[in-house]
Each structure stands twice: as C-alpha cells, then as structure tokens.
NUVO-245555 format. One record per residue (C-alpha): residue in one letter; x, y, z. Coordinates in Angstrom, 3 decimals, padded with zeros to 6 digits. Layout:
! residues N
type  X  Y  Z
A  X  Y  Z;
...
! end
This chain:
! residues 158
type  X  Y  Z
M  013.336  073.287  -085.674;
D  013.209  075.431  -088.762;
S  012.440  074.435  -092.358;
A  016.093  073.862  -093.308;
E  016.655  071.517  -090.354;
A  013.465  069.632  -091.151;
Q  014.520  069.264  -094.801;
F  017.966  067.965  -093.749;
L  016.393  065.490  -091.317;
L  013.885  064.312  -093.924;
E  016.596  063.763  -096.562;
R  018.739  061.826  -094.091;
S  015.781  059.695  -092.990;
L  014.834  058.892  -096.591;
A  018.424  057.825  -097.332;
E  018.532  055.630  -094.214;
R  015.206  054.043  -095.158;
Q  016.500  053.274  -098.653;
Q  019.660  051.659  -097.212;
A  017.544  049.597  -094.813;
Q  015.314  048.398  -097.675;
I  018.407  047.296  -099.627;
A  019.694  045.466  -096.543;
I  016.336  043.700  -096.141;
S  016.344  042.657  -099.810;
T  019.873  041.302  -099.491;
A  019.059  039.445  -096.280;
T  015.874  037.976  -097.778;
A  017.793  036.724  -100.822;
T  020.408  035.192  -098.532;
I  017.723  033.439  -096.467;
E  016.021  032.065  -099.577;
S  019.251  030.810  -101.134;
T  020.487  029.184  -097.929;
E  017.107  027.481  -097.515;
L  017.550  025.953  -100.988;
I  021.087  024.838  -100.090;
I  019.815  023.269  -096.864;
Q  017.040  021.474  -098.747;
G  019.564  020.165  -101.287;
I  021.858  018.841  -098.552;
L  018.937  017.212  -096.746;
R  017.751  015.616  -099.978;
R  021.162  013.999  -100.420;
F  021.655  013.220  -096.716;
P  018.178  012.760  -095.158;
D  019.711  011.407  -091.947;
L  020.859  014.964  -091.160;
S  017.281  016.279  -091.030;
S  017.184  015.938  -087.242;
M  019.698  018.806  -087.047;
V  017.359  021.157  -088.898;
K  014.167  020.243  -087.062;
D  015.775  021.413  -083.816;
L  016.623  024.846  -085.239;
E  014.068  027.633  -085.420;
T  013.740  029.465  -088.701;
F  013.443  033.220  -088.411;
G  011.818  035.603  -090.851;
T  013.104  038.967  -091.994;
D  011.402  040.641  -089.030;
G  013.437  038.584  -086.529;
R  010.439  036.608  -085.285;
P  010.095  032.847  -085.823;
S  008.568  032.269  -089.240;
E  005.879  029.764  -090.053;
R  006.910  026.675  -091.944;
L  006.162  026.491  -095.635;
R  002.717  025.149  -096.429;
G  000.726  024.257  -099.528;
S  001.993  025.323  -102.937;
P  005.119  027.134  -101.616;
A  006.213  023.939  -099.816;
V  005.650  021.823  -102.942;
L  007.418  024.411  -105.101;
S  010.454  024.362  -102.789;
I  010.698  020.568  -103.194;
L  010.378  020.808  -106.977;
Q  012.974  023.600  -107.144;
V  015.494  021.554  -105.190;
N  014.871  018.735  -107.684;
E  014.989  021.049  -110.712;
N  014.464  019.321  -114.092;
H  013.697  016.010  -112.334;
W  010.256  014.552  -112.955;
M  008.536  013.604  -109.682;
T  005.398  011.667  -108.832;
I  003.011  012.711  -106.082;
A  004.372  009.884  -103.908;
E  007.952  011.179  -104.322;
M  006.840  014.698  -103.409;
V  004.965  013.415  -100.344;
N  008.093  011.545  -099.195;
A  010.300  014.606  -099.767;
L  007.875  016.865  -097.888;
D  007.758  014.355  -095.036;
R  011.576  014.271  -094.800;
Q  011.611  018.084  -094.610;
G  008.865  018.221  -091.984;
L  006.584  019.998  -094.474;
L  003.972  017.291  -094.963;
P  000.421  018.699  -094.857;
E  -001.414  017.959  -091.611;
T  -004.377  016.187  -093.150;
S  -005.821  012.686  -093.274;
N  -004.905  012.468  -096.987;
P  -001.513  014.146  -097.632;
P  -001.188  012.912  -101.251;
N  -004.480  014.583  -102.146;
A  -003.374  017.884  -100.578;
V  -000.019  017.705  -102.401;
R  -001.797  016.937  -105.689;
A  -004.063  019.965  -105.251;
A  -001.077  022.205  -104.416;
V  001.003  021.087  -107.390;
E  -001.962  021.401  -109.772;
R  -002.371  025.026  -108.617;
L  001.282  025.562  -109.490;
V  000.841  024.003  -112.934;
I  -001.971  026.371  -113.866;
S  -000.418  029.491  -112.307;
E  001.374  031.702  -114.793;
G  005.114  031.951  -114.330;
S  005.497  029.081  -111.855;
N  007.618  027.028  -114.301;
V  006.014  023.799  -113.076;
W  005.144  021.305  -115.801;
K  002.900  018.244  -115.862;
D  003.268  015.124  -118.012;
R  002.865  011.348  -117.893;
D  005.600  008.734  -117.821;
N  005.595  005.579  -119.986;
S  003.340  003.737  -117.534;
G  000.787  006.575  -117.507;
T  001.679  007.911  -114.053;
V  001.289  011.673  -113.751;
I  004.623  013.388  -113.134;
Y  005.644  016.977  -112.435;
R  008.837  018.997  -112.670;
Y  010.166  022.496  -112.143;
C  012.526  024.078  -114.650;
E  013.857  027.597  -114.984;
P  012.868  029.394  -118.190;
E  015.514  029.631  -120.887;
R  017.611  032.762  -120.646;
R  018.321  034.506  -123.930;
S  021.214  036.808  -124.600;
A  020.435  040.353  -125.698;
G  021.219  039.680  -129.362;
E  019.154  036.506  -129.759;
Y  016.106  036.289  -131.984;
Q  012.875  037.414  -130.340;
Y  009.588  035.750  -131.333;
E  007.988  039.071  -132.242;
E  010.778  039.871  -134.714;
E  011.388  038.503  -138.190;
P  014.556  036.342  -138.335;
F  015.832  038.167  -141.459;
! end
C-alpha cells in the first residue's frame, strides 16, 4: 500500500464512521422516544404492562440494557406525566407499575432521595412545591421555547 491508497482508505473510513455515528444518534433518539410512548400507553392502560415485562429491552450496542434506576427512572415517570404535580406515593405507584420500583426496604425514601437530586440538579426541569394540604409535590415541565426575535433578558426592551 502506498501513501495515496492509505489516504483514500483513511478518508473512506472516516466517512463511514461519521455515517455510523449519525445512525447511532438516530437509533438512540428513536429508542428514547418509543420508550416514552410505551410509558404513556402503560400509564393509561396499566393492565397492558404484562406485555412489556416479557420483552427484553436492548441498548444501542445490541446487548440487553439494564432497567432504569434511581433518578433516571423517576425522571422518566415525571416526563410521561409532564406538567402534572405528583406526590411521592404517586411516583412509587407509577414506578411499581413500570417494574422500576427500587429494590429496597423503603421505596418511598429512595424515590424521595432520587427526585430531590433532580430538583437540585441544573437543567433537570423538575420543580418542587406544596399542595393546599401541605403535601410535597413534584413536576417536570419543559422550559419555555422563545422565538428568535423575542426579548432576551440581557437586552433592554426598547
């Protein structure tokens, strides 16, 4: 192999790698969005959850993936219930229906710890409040999207 052949092979390999990375990104986005759809369906029709428990979930590498645990599991429940305030008990029940309940002697305490980590983490979009009876409640909401021409906080409005 001479230098020209090596250069050609390198360029072709770099292009193939870039295409593969795009395919992985697309597949990952598809997996994440279908997981949210599945969670939404199961929230509305919990009696269908037996269908999902029998299916193995596979990661982007083709191997069986581990189930969601901790804060990612709680976040997935809150995202499915976007803009809906939930108590710890409601989250525990939802996690149990999805087969994501923490394996501990005190699941509500583990869920509380996970959701509190989400509340304090920057960019999680998880909010904490209290209802009229004083019960602590949590919700997930997407940040507001602004159009390009809208007023920015750093700018003067006139």
